[in-house]
C-alpha positions as CSV (number, residue, x, y, z in Angstrom):
1,X,-127.3,-69.3,-139.7
2,X,-126.6,-71.7,-136.9
3,X,-126.2,-75.5,-137.4
4,X,-129.3,-77.4,-136.4
5,X,-128.6,-80.0,-133.7
6,X,-128.5,-83.3,-134.3
7,X,-129.0,-86.4,-132.9
8,X,-129.7,-90.1,-133.2
9,X,-131.9,-92.4,-131.6
10,X,-132.3,-96.1,-131.9
11,X,-135.4,-97.2,-134.1
12,X,-136.8,-100.8,-132.1
13,X,-138.6,-101.3,-135.7
14,X,-136.1,-101.2,-137.9
15,X,-132.6,-102.0,-135.5
16,X,-131.3,-99.0,-136.6
17,X,-130.7,-95.6,-135.7
18,X,-131.8,-92.9,-137.2
19,X,-131.3,-89.0,-137.6
20,X,-133.5,-86.8,-135.5
21,X,-133.4,-82.8,-135.4
22,X,-134.1,-81.0,-132.1
23,X,-135.9,-78.5,-131.5
24,X,-135.0,-74.8,-129.8
25,X,-137.8,-75.5,-127.4
26,X,-136.3,-79.0,-126.6
27,X,-133.1,-77.5,-126.1
28,X,-134.3,-74.9,-124.0
29,X,-136.5,-77.2,-121.8
30,X,-133.4,-78.9,-121.4
31,X,-131.0,-76.1,-120.3
32,X,-133.6,-74.8,-117.6
33,X,-134.2,-77.8,-115.9
34,X,-130.3,-78.1,-116.0
35,X,-130.0,-74.4,-114.7
36,X,-132.8,-74.8,-112.2
37,X,-131.7,-78.0,-110.9
38,X,-128.5,-76.1,-110.4
39,X,-129.9,-73.1,-109.0
40,X,-132.2,-75.6,-106.8
41,X,-129.1,-77.6,-105.8
42,X,-126.8,-74.4,-104.5
43,X,-130.1,-73.3,-102.3
44,X,-130.5,-76.5,-100.4
45,X,-126.5,-76.8,-100.1
46,X,-126.8,-72.9,-98.5
47,X,-129.9,-73.8,-96.2
48,X,-128.2,-77.2,-95.1
49,X,-124.7,-75.6,-94.5
50,X,-125.6,-72.5,-93.0
51,X,-129.7,-73.0,-92.2
52,X,-129.1,-76.4,-90.2
53,X,-125.4,-76.7,-89.0
54,X,-124.8,-72.9,-88.2
55,X,-121.7,-72.7,-90.8
56,X,-120.1,-70.1,-92.7
57,X,-119.7,-69.6,-96.0
58,X,-115.9,-69.1,-97.3
59,X,-115.7,-65.9,-98.5
60,X,-117.9,-64.9,-95.2
61,X,-115.2,-66.7,-93.1
62,X,-112.2,-65.1,-95.3
63,X,-113.9,-61.7,-94.8
64,X,-114.3,-61.6,-91.0
65,X,-110.6,-63.1,-90.6
66,X,-109.3,-59.7,-92.5
67,X,-111.7,-57.7,-90.8
68,X,-110.7,-59.0,-87.5
69,X,-107.0,-58.4,-88.8
70,X,-107.8,-54.5,-89.5
71,X,-109.4,-54.2,-86.2
72,X,-106.6,-55.3,-84.5
73,X,-104.4,-53.1,-86.3
74,X,-106.4,-50.1,-85.8
75,X,-106.7,-50.8,-82.2
76,X,-102.7,-51.0,-82.2
77,X,-102.7,-47.8,-83.7
78,X,-105.4,-46.2,-81.3
79,X,-103.0,-47.5,-77.7
80,X,-100.0,-45.8,-79.4
81,X,-102.0,-42.7,-80.2
82,X,-102.6,-42.5,-76.3
83,X,-99.4,-43.1,-75.6
84,X,-98.5,-40.4,-77.7
85,X,-101.0,-38.1,-76.5
86,X,-100.1,-38.9,-72.8
87,X,-96.4,-37.7,-73.7
88,X,-97.8,-34.2,-75.5
89,X,-99.4,-34.0,-72.2
90,X,-96.5,-34.3,-70.2
91,X,-94.5,-31.8,-72.8
92,X,-97.6,-29.3,-72.2
93,X,-96.9,-29.3,-68.5
94,X,-93.3,-29.0,-68.6
95,X,-93.5,-26.3,-70.9
96,X,-96.1,-24.5,-69.3
97,X,-95.0,-25.1,-65.8
98,X,-91.1,-25.0,-66.6
99,X,-89.8,-23.7,-69.7
100,X,-92.1,-21.0,-70.0
101,X,-92.3,-19.7,-66.9
102,X,-88.5,-19.4,-66.6
103,X,-88.8,-17.0,-69.4
104,X,-91.8,-15.2,-68.4
105,X,-93.8,-16.3,-70.8
106,X,-97.7,-17.2,-70.3
107,X,-99.6,-20.5,-70.4
108,X,-101.0,-21.8,-73.5
109,X,-104.2,-22.5,-72.9
110,X,-106.1,-25.7,-73.6
111,X,-108.8,-24.0,-75.5
112,X,-105.5,-22.7,-78.0
113,X,-104.0,-25.7,-77.9
114,X,-107.7,-27.4,-79.4
115,X,-108.6,-24.9,-81.2
116,X,-110.1,-26.3,-84.9
117,X,-110.1,-29.4,-83.2
118,X,-114.2,-31.7,-84.1
119,X,-117.0,-29.4,-85.3
120,X,-120.2,-29.9,-86.2
121,X,-120.5,-33.7,-88.0
122,X,-116.9,-33.2,-89.3
123,X,-116.8,-37.2,-88.7
124,X,-119.9,-38.2,-89.8
125,X,-118.8,-39.3,-93.3
126,X,-116.7,-42.0,-90.8
127,X,-119.3,-43.2,-88.2
128,X,-121.8,-43.9,-91.6
129,X,-119.7,-46.7,-92.5
130,X,-118.1,-47.7,-89.6
131,X,-119.6,-50.0,-87.2
132,X,-117.0,-50.4,-85.1
133,X,-116.4,-46.7,-84.2
134,X,-112.6,-47.7,-84.5
135,X,-112.1,-45.7,-87.9
136,X,-113.8,-42.8,-86.7
137,X,-111.8,-42.6,-83.2
138,X,-108.7,-43.1,-85.4
139,X,-108.9,-40.0,-87.3
140,X,-110.4,-38.0,-84.4
141,X,-107.3,-38.7,-81.9
142,X,-104.7,-38.4,-85.4
143,X,-106.4,-34.6,-86.2
144,X,-106.0,-34.1,-81.9
145,X,-102.6,-35.4,-82.5
146,X,-101.5,-33.2,-85.3
147,X,-102.9,-30.2,-83.7
148,X,-101.3,-30.4,-80.2
149,X,-97.6,-31.1,-81.8
150,X,-98.1,-28.2,-83.9
151,X,-99.0,-25.5,-81.3
152,X,-96.4,-27.5,-78.9
153,X,-93.5,-26.4,-81.9
154,X,-94.9,-23.3,-82.1
155,X,-94.1,-23.1,-78.2
156,X,-90.5,-24.6,-78.2
157,X,-89.1,-22.2,-80.9
158,X,-90.8,-19.4,-78.5
159,X,-89.0,-20.4,-75.9
160,X,-86.0,-21.4,-77.7
161,X,-86.1,-17.3,-79.3
162,X,-86.1,-16.6,-75.4
163,X,-83.4,-18.7,-74.6
164,X,-81.0,-17.0,-76.9
165,X,-81.4,-13.8,-75.1
166,X,-81.7,-15.6,-72.1
167,X,-78.4,-13.3,-70.7
168,X,-80.4,-10.6,-71.3
169,X,-82.9,-11.6,-68.4
170,X,-80.7,-10.2,-65.6
171,X,-80.3,-6.5,-66.9
172,X,-84.6,-6.9,-67.2
173,X,-85.1,-8.0,-64.1
174,X,-86.4,-5.0,-61.4
175,X,-83.4,-6.1,-59.1
176,X,-82.5,-2.0,-58.0
177,X,-84.9,0.3,-56.8
178,X,-86.4,3.3,-58.6
179,X,-85.0,5.8,-56.9
180,X,-81.5,6.7,-55.2
181,X,-81.8,4.9,-51.7
182,X,-79.4,7.5,-50.5
183,X,-82.5,10.1,-50.5
184,X,-84.3,10.6,-47.7
185,X,-87.5,8.5,-48.0
186,X,-90.2,6.4,-46.1
187,X,-91.5,2.8,-46.7
188,X,-95.4,4.2,-46.1
189,X,-97.4,1.7,-47.2
190,X,-97.1,-1.9,-48.2
191,X,-98.2,-4.5,-51.2
192,X,-101.5,-6.0,-49.8
193,X,-104.7,-5.6,-48.1
194,X,-105.2,-2.2,-46.2
195,X,-107.2,0.3,-45.4
196,X,-107.9,2.6,-48.7
197,X,-106.4,6.2,-46.6
198,X,-109.4,8.1,-48.2
199,X,-112.2,5.5,-49.0
200,X,-111.3,3.8,-45.7
201,X,-112.4,0.6,-47.2
202,X,-110.3,-2.8,-47.2
203,X,-108.6,-2.8,-50.7
204,X,-106.1,-4.4,-52.0
205,X,-102.5,-2.1,-52.7
206,X,-100.9,-3.3,-55.9
207,X,-97.5,-2.2,-55.8
208,X,-95.2,-0.1,-52.5
209,X,-95.6,3.4,-52.0
210,X,-92.2,5.7,-50.7
211,X,-92.9,8.7,-48.8
212,X,-90.4,11.0,-50.3
213,X,-90.2,15.1,-51.1
214,X,-91.4,15.8,-55.0
215,X,-88.4,16.5,-57.4
216,X,-86.7,13.1,-56.5
217,X,-85.1,11.2,-59.9
218,X,-86.9,8.5,-60.7
219,X,-85.5,5.5,-62.5
220,X,-85.6,2.6,-64.8
221,X,-85.3,-0.6,-62.7
222,X,-84.5,-2.7,-65.8
223,X,-84.2,-2.7,-69.2
224,X,-87.2,-2.7,-71.1
225,X,-89.5,-0.3,-73.4
226,X,-91.7,2.6,-72.4
227,X,-95.3,0.8,-73.1
228,X,-97.6,3.7,-71.4
229,X,-97.3,7.1,-70.5
230,X,-100.4,8.6,-68.6
231,X,-101.2,12.0,-67.2
232,X,-104.1,11.7,-65.3
233,X,-106.2,14.0,-62.9
234,X,-107.3,11.1,-60.5
235,X,-106.0,7.9,-60.2
236,X,-102.2,6.9,-60.0
237,X,-102.0,10.8,-61.5
238,X,-98.9,10.8,-64.0
239,X,-97.7,7.6,-64.5
240,X,-95.4,5.4,-66.5
241,X,-95.4,1.6,-67.4
242,X,-92.3,0.1,-68.6
243,X,-92.4,-3.7,-70.3
244,X,-89.2,-4.9,-69.2
245,X,-89.9,-8.6,-71.5
246,X,-89.6,-12.0,-70.1
247,X,-93.2,-11.4,-68.2
248,X,-92.0,-8.4,-65.8
249,X,-93.4,-5.1,-65.8
250,X,-93.1,-2.0,-63.4
251,X,-95.2,1.2,-62.9
252,X,-94.3,4.4,-61.3
253,X,-97.1,6.6,-60.1
254,X,-98.4,10.1,-58.5
255,X,-95.3,11.6,-60.3
256,X,-94.4,15.3,-60.4
257,X,-93.8,14.9,-63.9
258,X,-92.6,12.3,-66.6
259,X,-89.4,12.3,-69.0
260,X,-89.9,10.0,-71.4
261,X,-92.4,8.7,-74.1
262,X,-94.6,5.7,-74.7
263,X,-92.3,3.4,-77.3
264,X,-88.8,4.5,-76.2
265,X,-86.0,1.8,-75.1
266,X,-84.3,2.6,-71.7
267,X,-82.1,0.9,-69.2
268,X,-81.8,0.4,-65.8
269,X,-80.1,2.9,-64.7
270,X,-82.2,6.0,-67.1
271,X,-83.8,8.9,-65.4
272,X,-87.6,8.2,-66.4
273,X,-89.1,10.5,-64.5
274,X,-89.3,13.3,-61.0
275,X,-91.2,11.9,-57.7
276,X,-94.5,13.9,-57.0
277,X,-98.0,14.4,-55.6
278,X,-100.2,13.6,-58.6
279,X,-103.1,11.4,-58.6
280,X,-105.2,10.4,-55.8
281,X,-102.8,10.9,-53.3
282,X,-103.1,11.8,-49.4
283,X,-99.5,13.5,-50.2
284,X,-96.1,13.3,-51.8
285,X,-94.6,9.7,-52.8
286,X,-93.8,7.6,-55.3
287,X,-96.2,4.3,-55.7
288,X,-94.0,1.7,-57.7
289,X,-95.3,-1.7,-58.5
290,X,-94.1,-4.7,-60.4
291,X,-96.2,-6.6,-62.7
292,X,-95.5,-10.8,-63.4
293,X,-97.2,-12.1,-66.3
294,X,-100.0,-10.1,-65.4
295,X,-99.9,-10.7,-61.5
296,X,-99.2,-7.6,-59.3
297,X,-96.8,-9.2,-56.8
298,X,-95.0,-7.8,-54.2
299,X,-92.1,-5.1,-55.2
300,X,-90.1,-5.8,-52.2
301,X,-89.2,-9.5,-53.4
302,X,-87.6,-8.2,-56.1
303,X,-85.4,-4.9,-55.2
304,X,-82.3,-4.7,-52.8
305,X,-82.8,-1.6,-51.0
306,X,-79.4,-2.3,-49.0
307,X,-77.5,-2.3,-52.9
308,X,-74.2,0.2,-51.8
309,X,-74.7,3.7,-52.8
310,X,-71.9,4.0,-54.5
311,X,-72.9,1.4,-56.7
312,X,-76.1,2.8,-57.4
313,X,-74.4,6.4,-58.3
314,X,-71.9,4.7,-60.7
315,X,-74.9,2.8,-62.6
316,X,-76.5,6.2,-63.1
317,X,-73.6,8.0,-63.8
318,X,-73.0,5.4,-66.5
319,X,-76.4,5.9,-67.7
320,X,-75.9,9.8,-67.5
321,X,-72.6,9.7,-69.9
322,X,-74.4,7.1,-72.8
323,X,-77.2,8.7,-73.4
324,X,-76.4,12.5,-71.9
325,X,-79.2,13.1,-69.7
326,X,-78.3,14.5,-66.1
327,X,-80.5,13.2,-63.0
328,X,-81.5,15.8,-60.3
329,X,-79.5,13.3,-57.6
330,X,-77.6,16.3,-57.1
331,X,-79.5,18.5,-55.2
332,X,-80.8,17.8,-51.3
333,X,-83.9,16.8,-50.9
334,X,-83.5,17.0,-47.0
335,X,-81.5,18.9,-44.5
336,X,-79.6,16.4,-43.0
337,X,-79.0,14.0,-46.1
338,X,-76.2,14.6,-48.3
339,X,-76.4,14.1,-52.3
340,X,-74.4,11.9,-54.5
341,X,-72.1,15.3,-55.9
342,X,-71.5,15.9,-52.2
343,X,-70.3,12.2,-50.8
344,X,-68.4,12.3,-53.7
345,X,-66.7,15.7,-53.3
346,X,-66.0,14.4,-49.3
347,X,-63.8,11.6,-50.8
């Protein structure tokens, strides 16, 4: 049991101090009075300090100062991320315009570089408590930079792999004619728009036509892999597509017969077919196309029709010795032309 609170008061009648017991109610009134007085003083202080003089509380001032410091840091961070974005954009331009172009790689689209960024309500949890928007902006930029850096890293890995194979480019580019230049042939229809010989309308001719007798040997113009072999009654007729890598493909059409299969690896100088007159054709000829990064380009910009005949013959002979497959270069294709074998006998 708690001891009673006692106090001493002066008794003027006896001129002496006497003891008096303080009740609980009296103690409560005193405590309540002190509390209410303090609370009232505090309210008056706040009214006077904030309402009248327009000043801020010390804690509010401290919090605002810290908030300003964090906003300043976030602003600096956003500025640095903007600089990183500009550098990444420059790397992407150089990557697509130089590195990937050199090795015949297709450009990486903007959609692919930015895939997975954003999304519905992805940053709502930040926006709800971010009045300035700096935090949400920083997180978005960081996600974007992370994605862009990852895609760019993968692109450089791909370029690096192609660079290690750069010595193979020379043997893959379609730089020689697809037939022995010593035969009798005529460049009958060039690359570009022309009047279609069957439909008599202006159409894009996607290759170079070489009129020649059927049965002439057709050779791979560069190292690669046979991608497609088709046998059609119309269109290209009997045709072959070879993927040379580094962005290059070649097509050989209107053939008499094909001598390769899809998936077969070929080297420059390998015999792959014989010229013919199949499909949509008005006469015996070879339709030859070059595609670079899936776009048709003028084959005459690549092949050297003035290549020395003995150099071409040596290339074919070397491949024949390696593969054990003989071409039909030995047969005459025109009365006033000699074959490679005959030229060799004259020497």
